[in-house]
N, C-alpha and C positions, 0 to 999 in steps of 0.2 A: 128395524129400526134401527134410527138415527137420534142424536141429539147437540143441539149447536151447544157448547161452553163457550165464555170467556173466560181470562185469565188475564194477570195485570204481566209485562217484563217493564221489569225494575231497564233503570237510567242507569245505564251499569258508570264508577266515579272513570277508570283509567281505559285497564280493556277495550274494553267495547264487548266482553265476552257478558253475557244474562238466560242465568240458564233457571229453565219456567217447566218442572211437572205436572204432566200432560198424562191427557188415559191415552193406552198400548192401544195402535188404530188410528189415533185422529192424524185427518184431516189442517192444514191450519186450510182457513177459509178465505179471512181476514183480518188487518191490522189497521188500527188506526189508535187515534185520542179520544178522551172520555174527557169530563169534564165533570169530579162530585168533588165541591172547595180544591181543590188542589188540580191541574190539568195530567194527566194517567196515560200511556202510551197500554193495550192493548190488543189483540188476538181473541179471532173466536174459529174454536174449535171444534168440525165435525168428528163427535165418536160415536162409536158401537153404543147402542141406547139399550142395552140390556145393564140389567142390573144388576150388576156386579163393579161395570164399568168406573165404579170410583174405590176400589181394591187390584184393580193394574197398571196400574200408573210410573213412569219413567223420565229422567230429566234427560230433555233437549237444550241443542246448545242453539241462546240464536244471540248472534251478534248481529252488534245495535252500531252501526256508525253514523255518525256529524257528515252532511253535508261540505263538498271541501277535502273532507283528509283520507285516504288512504290507505291499499285501504288490498287483503287480499282474495282474488276470489274463490284462486282455489276449493274445490272441497267442502265449496256453501252453495246453496239454496235464495235466490233470492222473494221471500215475501211480498214486500208491499215500503209503501212512505203514511215515514207517516209525520203529515204539521201540524207541529203545538201553537197551533195561530194566539194564544196568549204571551209566551217565552218567542213566537217570537224563532222557533228549532224550527225543523226540520234532518228528520233522523232519516239511514235506510235498514230495514232490516234484510239481515240473513238466515236464513239457520242452515247449522254441519250439517254434513251428512254424514248417514252412522258407518 
């Protein structure tokens, strides 16, 4: 059995790197923005649905690049693109390979 969980991805200030704590074995299934007052960026993660999922957490490195910003794609996996409609910004998310 699995469970889908939602996590905010903070927009980094300068280095384009966000650190997000996720359940071990979690698979990132979707990226998007959502408005709850302020517009924020989120990822949805499929996680093993056992009762101990919240005790098996680890830090994942999510790179958040704006359109037009040069970056090195080596050792990164593309997750998706997030359109921040209110702000008119488009972000491209990659996960650093372990």
